[in-house]
C-alpha positions in Angstrom: 25.7 3.2 -6.9 28.6 3.8 -9.2 28.7 1.8 -12.7 32.0 2.3 -14.1 32.4 1.5 -18.0 35.7 1.6 -19.7 37.0 1.1 -23.2 39.9 0.7 -25.3 41.5 4.2 -25.8 41.3 3.5 -29.7 38.0 3.0 -29.9 36.6 5.4 -27.5 35.6 7.9 -30.4 33.7 4.9 -32.3 31.9 3.2 -29.5 28.1 4.0 -28.5 28.0 4.4 -24.8 25.8 2.9 -22.6 22.9 4.8 -21.8 20.3 4.9 -19.0 17.4 2.5 -20.1 14.6 5.1 -19.9 16.4 7.1 -22.8 16.3 3.6 -24.6 12.1 3.1 -24.5 10.9 1.9 -27.7 9.0 4.0 -30.4 6.2 1.4 -29.9 5.5 2.0 -26.6 5.7 5.8 -27.2 2.8 5.0 -30.3 0.7 2.8 -27.8 -2.8 4.0 -27.1 -3.3 4.8 -23.3 -6.9 3.2 -23.9 -8.4 0.3 -25.8 -11.8 -1.0 -26.3 -12.4 -4.2 -24.5 -14.9 -6.3 -26.4 -15.4 -8.2 -23.0 -15.9 -5.0 -20.9 -18.0 -3.1 -23.3 -15.6 -0.3 -22.8 -12.2 1.4 -23.3 -9.8 0.2 -20.6 -6.3 1.0 -19.9 -3.6 -0.5 -21.7 -0.4 -1.7 -20.0 1.1 2.0 -21.4 -0.4 3.2 -17.9 0.8 0.6 -15.7 3.7 1.7 -13.9 5.5 -1.6 -13.2 5.5 -2.5 -16.8 7.2 0.7 -17.7 9.3 1.0 -15.0 11.0 -2.3 -15.4 11.8 -1.2 -19.0 13.1 1.9 -18.1 15.3 0.5 -15.3 19.3 -0.2 -15.5 21.5 0.4 -18.3 21.0 -0.4 -21.8 24.3 -2.3 -23.7 24.0 -1.1 -27.6 25.1 -2.7 -30.5 27.8 -1.0 -31.9 27.7 -0.8 -35.4 25.2 -2.0 -38.2 24.9 -5.7 -38.8 23.6 -6.9 -42.0 21.5 -10.2 -41.4 20.1 -12.8 -44.1 18.3 -15.4 -43.0 21.2 -16.5 -40.4 24.0 -15.1 -42.4 25.7 -11.7 -40.3 27.7 -9.5 -42.1 29.2 -6.1 -41.0 31.3 -3.0 -42.5 32.7 -1.6 -39.5 36.0 0.2 -39.9 37.5 0.9 -36.7 41.2 1.4 -35.5 43.1 -1.5 -34.5 42.4 -1.9 -30.5 45.6 -0.9 -28.4 44.7 -4.0 -26.1 45.7 -7.4 -26.8 43.3 -9.8 -27.3 40.4 -6.9 -27.8 37.5 -8.3 -29.8 37.1 -5.9 -33.5 33.8 -7.8 -34.6 30.6 -6.9 -33.0 29.5 -10.6 -33.2 31.1 -14.2 -32.4 29.4 -17.3 -32.0 28.5 -20.2 -29.5 28.3 -23.6 -31.0 25.0 -25.8 -30.8 26.8 -28.2 -28.2 27.2 -25.4 -25.6 23.8 -25.2 -25.5 22.7 -28.7 -25.3 19.7 -30.3 -23.0 18.7 -26.1 -22.6 15.0 -26.1 -23.7 15.4 -22.7 -25.4 18.1 -24.0 -27.5 15.8 -26.2 -29.5 16.3 -26.4 -32.7 19.3 -23.9 -33.0 22.3 -24.1 -34.9 24.3 -21.9 -32.8 24.1 -19.1 -30.5 25.2 -15.6 -31.4 27.3 -13.5 -28.9 27.3 -9.6 -28.8 30.8 -9.1 -27.9 31.6 -6.4 -25.5 33.6 -3.3 -26.1 33.1 -1.9 -22.4 34.7 -3.5 -19.0 31.8 -3.0 -16.7 32.7 -2.5 -12.8 30.2 -2.2 -10.0 30.5 -1.4 -5.9 32.1 -4.0 -3.7 29.3 -6.7 -2.8 27.3 -6.0 -6.1 27.1 -8.3 -9.0 26.0 -7.2 -12.5 22.7 -8.8 -13.8 22.6 -8.9 -17.6 19.2 -9.8 -19.0 17.1 -9.4 -22.5 16.1 -5.6 -22.8 12.8 -5.7 -20.6 9.2 -6.7 -22.7 11.3 -6.2 -26.4 9.8 -9.2 -27.6 10.2 -7.3 -31.4 13.9 -8.0 -31.2 15.0 -10.7 -33.6 17.0 -12.6 -31.0 16.4 -13.3 -27.1 19.6 -12.6 -24.7 20.4 -15.5 -22.5 20.2 -13.8 -19.0 23.4 -13.9 -16.7 24.5 -12.7 -13.4 28.6 -11.5 -13.2 30.4 -10.3 -10.3 31.7 -7.2 -11.6 32.9 -5.8 -8.3 35.8 -8.5 -9.1 35.6 -9.2 -12.8 35.8 -5.6 -14.2 39.2 -5.9 -16.4 37.7 -8.0 -19.3 34.5 -7.5 -21.5 31.3 -9.3 -20.5 29.9 -10.4 -23.5 26.3 -11.2 -24.0 25.2 -14.6 -25.5 21.6 -15.0 -27.3 19.5 -17.2 -29.4 18.7 -15.6 -32.9 14.7 -16.3 -32.9 14.0 -15.2 -36.3 15.7 -17.4 -39.0 13.7 -16.2 -41.9 14.9 -12.3 -40.8 16.2 -10.2 -43.6 17.6 -7.0 -42.9 19.6 -4.6 -40.8 20.1 -4.7 -37.2 20.8 -1.0 -36.9 23.6 0.5 -34.6 22.2 1.6 -31.5 19.7 -1.4 -30.8 19.5 -2.1 -27.4 21.2 -5.7 -26.5 21.7 -6.2 -23.1 19.6 -4.7 -20.1 22.1 -4.4 -17.1 21.0 -4.0 -13.3 23.4 -3.9 -10.1 22.1 -6.1 -7.9 23.0 -7.0 -4.2 25.0 -10.4 -3.8 23.7 -10.6 -0.1 21.3 -13.4 0.2 17.7 -12.0 1.5 16.4 -13.2 4.8 13.1 -14.6 3.8 10.3 -14.2 6.7 7.0 -15.7 6.5 3.8 -14.4 8.5 0.1 -14.4 8.6 -1.9 -11.2 8.2 -2.6 -9.5 11.7 -5.6 -7.6 12.2 -3.7 -4.3 10.7 -2.3 -5.6 7.7 -5.9 -7.3 6.7 -7.4 -4.0 6.9 -4.6 -2.4 5.0 -5.0 -5.3 2.3 -8.6 -4.7 2.1 -8.2 -0.9 1.6 -5.6 -1.1 -0.7 -7.7 -3.5 -2.9 -10.9 -1.3 -2.6 -9.1 1.9 -3.1 -7.2 0.3 -6.3 -10.2 -1.2 -7.9 -12.4 2.1 -7.1 -9.7 4.5 -8.2 -7.3 5.0 -11.5 -3.7 5.5 -10.8 -3.5 4.5 -6.9 0.0 3.0 -7.1 0.9 6.0 -9.4 0.1 8.6 -7.1 0.4 7.1 -3.7 3.0 4.3 -3.6 5.2 4.7 -6.7 8.9 6.1 -5.6 10.3 8.8 -7.6 13.1 7.6 -9.7 16.1 10.4 -9.8 17.5 11.2 -13.4 21.2 10.1 -14.6 
């Protein structure tokens, strides 16, 4: 799978490039203890840091990054980003724009929202024929003061314009700097073909396999990691 990112030539030296999500894991994940004491169990138990599906979801795909520092003061956004005039007509220069609240009318996540921010795209994205681009909030990143609204774009066809990323600002009292390089969207290439759904009852072999797998997982740590988790390539 190739994902091709293109940008205006005048901005090429001013934009942070999208990166493999595995290279943008948060500091809090690295700092998490591998075990923590559970009052219920009366002993130390493994934390989600040792859960491969939890970490792999955060490390999968590509992260789009905020191109400059954005100063936030209780819902007011400003920036000082000195970049050249883009060579492309209609190209944005601001890192953010906005959706009015009426565009979100009726959506439960927009209750009480004055407006939605929109992270402007400075990269076009092209994927392989038959694939689409799924963009969502950086996985398990609830510490970010916004929440991205997920979207699916047929980026094998729509790849000559930027894909912008709308989000709900979730911390109205936030005052500070959203720094350059903050992950704003996690993107995955997904096949567009509809899967064929097949439903079956366990036969004897599947019942035995189920019972053995559950017993192994309960008896020994790291069974999934050692015996089932696929080796992932490096970008």
